[in-house]
N, C-alpha and C positions, 0 to 999 in steps of 0.2 A: 502494502501500498504504501508506503512512503515513500519508494523506488520510484513509482509510480508517479509520484504528486514531482518527485522530482524533474522526472523526464518530461510532465505538463510544463514542468518552469521554465526549464530550459528551454521548449519549444518556443512558451511565449517571451523570452526574452531574447529569441532570435525571432521572432517575427516582428520585436521595433528596429532593428536592425537595418537600413537601409539597404540594398543589394547595391555591393561597392564595382561591379563589375558592367551594369545597366546601363541603359543609356538617361544621361546625365539627367535628361526631363523628370523619366522616373524617380533616378533619386529623389529630387528637388521635390517632385509632387509625392513621396512617401516621409519625406521630413514633414513639410508642412501638413504633412494628414496624422501624424502621431501625435494623438490626444494624452503620451503622458509628458509630455514634452512642454511647459510654459515660455518657453521663451528658447530660439535658438540661436549660439556664437557662432562666428568665424570659425570656432577651434572645430563644433558640431560637422561642419562645412567640411572641414579637411580632414576628419576621421570618415565620415559618408564614403567624400571621393579617393581616399589614400593615393596609389601612384599616377592617380589622376588632377591629383590636385589644382596644377602649374596652367593648364586646358582649362578648367573647371569656374575657379576661381577669377581667373583674368575671365571669362566671358562673365561670369555673376558679377561683377565687382564696375567692368564696361556696359552689360546691357542696357541699367535705366539710364546711363549717360546720352544712349541713340535718341530718346526722347527727350523731349521737351520735362526740366524738373526745376522745383523750385531752387532757388537762386545759391553757393552753398554747398549742394548737391555734389558737383564734383571735384569740391575739396575733399570732401568729407571720407568717397569710395577712390580717390588720387592718390591716398598716400598706400592704401594697401596693393594698389598695380603697380607704384614704383618700387615697391620692396618683392614682389613677386617678378616683376618682368628681370630688374636685375640680378635675380640669382638666377633665368635659369639663363639670362646671358654669363654667368659665371659657372652653368653647370652645377650651380649646387642645390642641394633638397630645398624644399619649399618649408620657407616656417615664415613666422611673424613675431614682432614683438608680443611680449603678455598684452599689453596697452591695445593691442588692436586685434589678438586674437579672441579675449574676453568680452570683446565687444557683440554685443546679443538686441533680439528684439524680439519682442511679442510670437508667439506661432503664428495667433490670428493675422498680426502687420505682416509676419514673413506668410503664410501662404497666402495673400492678398498682391506680393511680390510675384509669385511662383504664379500664379494662375496669370499674373498680366506676361511677363516674357516667357512661360512655359511652353504656351503654341509658335511663339517666334524659334524655342530653340528645337523644339519637336519636329518644325519644319528644314531647319537648316540640317540636322539628325539623317531625316529623310532621300535629302537630297544629296546628303556627303557618303565619300567610300575612300579605304584605304589604295591611294595611287599617289606614281612620283613619290616613295616614302622616302626616300633621299634628303628632302625637302625641308623632312623634320624628324629628322632625329641629328645626334652633334657630328661636325661641330652645326649643321644649318643652322639648328635645333638654338643655337646661340645668337647665331645672327636677328633669329625671329627676336630673341629678348629683348636684345637692343633697339630694334626697329620699336618695340614695344615700350621699352622705357620711353623713347622721343615720346613715343605718344603719349603716353601718362604724364611726362613733364609737361606736354602740352593742354593735357586736360587741367591740369591744377591754377595753370594761368586766368586770372579774369578777363580773358578774352569772348568779349558778347558772342554769343552761340559759337564759339569756336571748340567746344566740346561734344559737339554732335558725331563731329567726320575722324578725329582721332578715335573716340569711342569705337566708331565703329571699325576703322582698320584694326584697334585691337578685339575688339567681336572676333572677328573674319580668322586674322592669326588665333585666334583660339579654338575657333571652330578647325581650323585645321589640323590643331595639335592636336586635339580632342581626338576627331574623327581619321589622323591619321594621312590624311591627304593636303598632297602638295599644290596641285592644283587651288583651292582656298589659299593654301598659304601663298602663292604667289598676286593671285584677286585681293588678298591683304594688303601685299607689298604696292600693286596699283592703285589704294584706295587710301596707302602710304604717305606716295608721293603728292596725290591731289591734296592731302591732307596739310602736308609739310606746304606747298606751293602759296593755300589759303591762309589759313595760321601765319602762315610770314607774312606773307601780305596787309593781312590785321594789324601783326602787329608794328609791321612798321611805319603803318599810315597810325599805327598811336601813337608811337614814341615821335615820328613827326609833329603830329597836331598838339602834344604836347609841349615839344622843343619850340612855335610858332608861337603857342600862348607865351610859355616862359619869356620868348621875346620880349613880345607885346607888353607882357608886365615890368621889365626890366626898362624899355623903352620909355 
C-alpha cells in the first residue's frame, strides 16, 4: 500500500515537470497551466528548457519587443538578452545573475504572455526544420551570439520604436538555434543588416539634432 502511494506520488510529481525535449510552445503552455505554481521565475524557465536554454530564453525575452510595448519594457528585457547573447558568443553555458534569475511574475500574468506569443512560436516551429546545420553549431554559433549581442545593446537604447527590428532579428536567430535551421539564421542576418542601418540612421539623426540644439543654446 505504501509502495503504491509512493509510486503514485512520483507519477504526480513527474506530471508537473514540463517536457524538456518537446516544442517550446508546448513547454511554455505546460508551465503556464501548472496550477501548483503561484509564480514563474526566470530560473524556472532555465530548468524547463535544459540544454536549449539559449535559443528559448533569447526568444522569450526578445519576442515581446517585436510588438508595441509600454515604455521601459525593452530596458527590462534587454539586460537578460545582453547576458545570454554574450555567453553564446563566448561559448559559455547559459546563466544569469541571481538578481535576474530570481525575477518572477504571477502565473496568471505569465499565462497571459504565453497566450499572446505561443501562436507565433508554434507557427515558427511548424515552418522550420534542421538544415544547413553548419550555421548553428560552433564556431558559427559564436558569431550568431555576437550579432545577437549587438542587437540586444541597440534594444536597450532609448531609440523611438528602435526595439522592433533588433528584437525581430534576435527572434529569428533564436528560432534558428532552437530548430537547428541555418536558413533561419541567414534570414536573421539579413534582418540584422536592415536593423543596423535603420538604428544607425536614427541614432545619427538624434545625435545631430542634439548637437544643433546645443549649438543654438550656446550661441
